[in-house]
C-alpha positions in Angstrom: 39.9 4.3 47.3 42.9 4.7 45.0 44.6 1.5 44.1 47.6 0.6 42.0 46.8 -2.3 39.7 50.0 -4.0 38.3 49.5 -6.4 35.5 52.0 -9.0 34.3 51.2 -10.4 30.8 52.6 -13.9 30.0 54.2 -14.2 26.6 51.2 -16.3 25.5 48.5 -15.5 24.7 49.8 -11.9 24.3 52.1 -12.8 21.4 49.2 -14.5 19.6 47.1 -11.3 20.0 50.0 -9.2 18.7 50.3 -11.5 15.6 46.6 -11.4 14.9 46.5 -7.6 15.3 44.1 -7.7 18.2 46.3 -6.8 21.2 45.9 -3.0 20.9 42.1 -3.3 20.4 41.7 -5.5 23.4 43.8 -3.3 25.6 41.9 -0.3 24.4 38.6 -1.9 25.3 39.9 -2.8 28.8 41.2 0.8 29.4 37.8 2.2 28.3 36.1 -0.2 30.8 38.4 0.3 33.8 38.9 4.0 33.2 42.3 4.3 35.0 43.4 7.8 36.3 46.8 6.9 34.8 48.1 4.0 32.7 51.7 3.0 32.0 53.1 0.0 30.1 56.5 -1.4 31.1 58.6 -4.5 31.4 58.3 -6.6 34.6 60.7 -9.4 35.2 61.2 -9.9 31.5 57.5 -9.8 30.6 55.2 -7.2 29.3 53.5 -5.3 32.1 51.1 -2.5 32.9 50.6 -0.2 35.9 47.3 1.5 36.4 46.0 3.9 39.0 42.4 3.1 39.5 39.6 4.2 41.8 37.9 1.2 43.6 34.6 2.1 45.3 33.9 -1.3 46.8 35.9 -4.5 47.3 33.3 -6.2 45.2 34.5 -4.1 42.2 37.9 -5.8 42.1 36.9 -8.6 39.8 35.6 -6.0 37.2 39.2 -4.6 37.1 41.0 -8.0 37.0 38.8 -10.2 34.9 39.4 -8.5 31.6 43.1 -9.1 32.0 42.6 -12.7 33.3 40.2 -13.7 30.5 42.0 -12.0 27.6 45.6 -12.4 28.5 45.9 -14.9 31.4 47.6 -12.1 33.2 48.6 -11.8 36.8 47.0 -8.9 38.6 48.1 -7.3 41.9 46.2 -4.6 43.8 47.8 -2.2 46.3 46.2 0.7 48.2 48.0 4.0 47.5 47.8 7.4 49.2 48.5 10.9 47.9 50.6 13.2 50.0 47.4 14.8 51.1 46.0 11.4 52.2 49.2 10.7 54.2 48.8 14.1 56.0 45.3 13.1 57.0 46.5 9.7 58.4 47.4 11.1 61.9 50.9 9.8 62.0 51.8 12.1 64.9 49.0 10.7 67.1 49.8 7.2 66.0 53.4 7.7 66.9 52.5 8.9 70.4 50.0 6.1 70.9 52.5 3.4 69.9 55.7 4.9 71.3 
């Protein structure tokens, strides 16, 4: 199942990792591990942030995506199920509309 993982990095310990030259290496290892289909880095509410499109096979896989961010950056992680336009077409909206009209 495709999920959008949004990560919000607090200033510390991220700043300390930047100062020590380790931030890029840690993020690189995390990306190698979680293998996102897409990865973007941005600002979120005045903090560093990341948005990652990931494929989660089982709900028990969620910790393997979140823990690297928790343990290395004390980051906040949010997971949201996402659909492609093709997925939405398969959802049966017309039948649902008739059923719940």
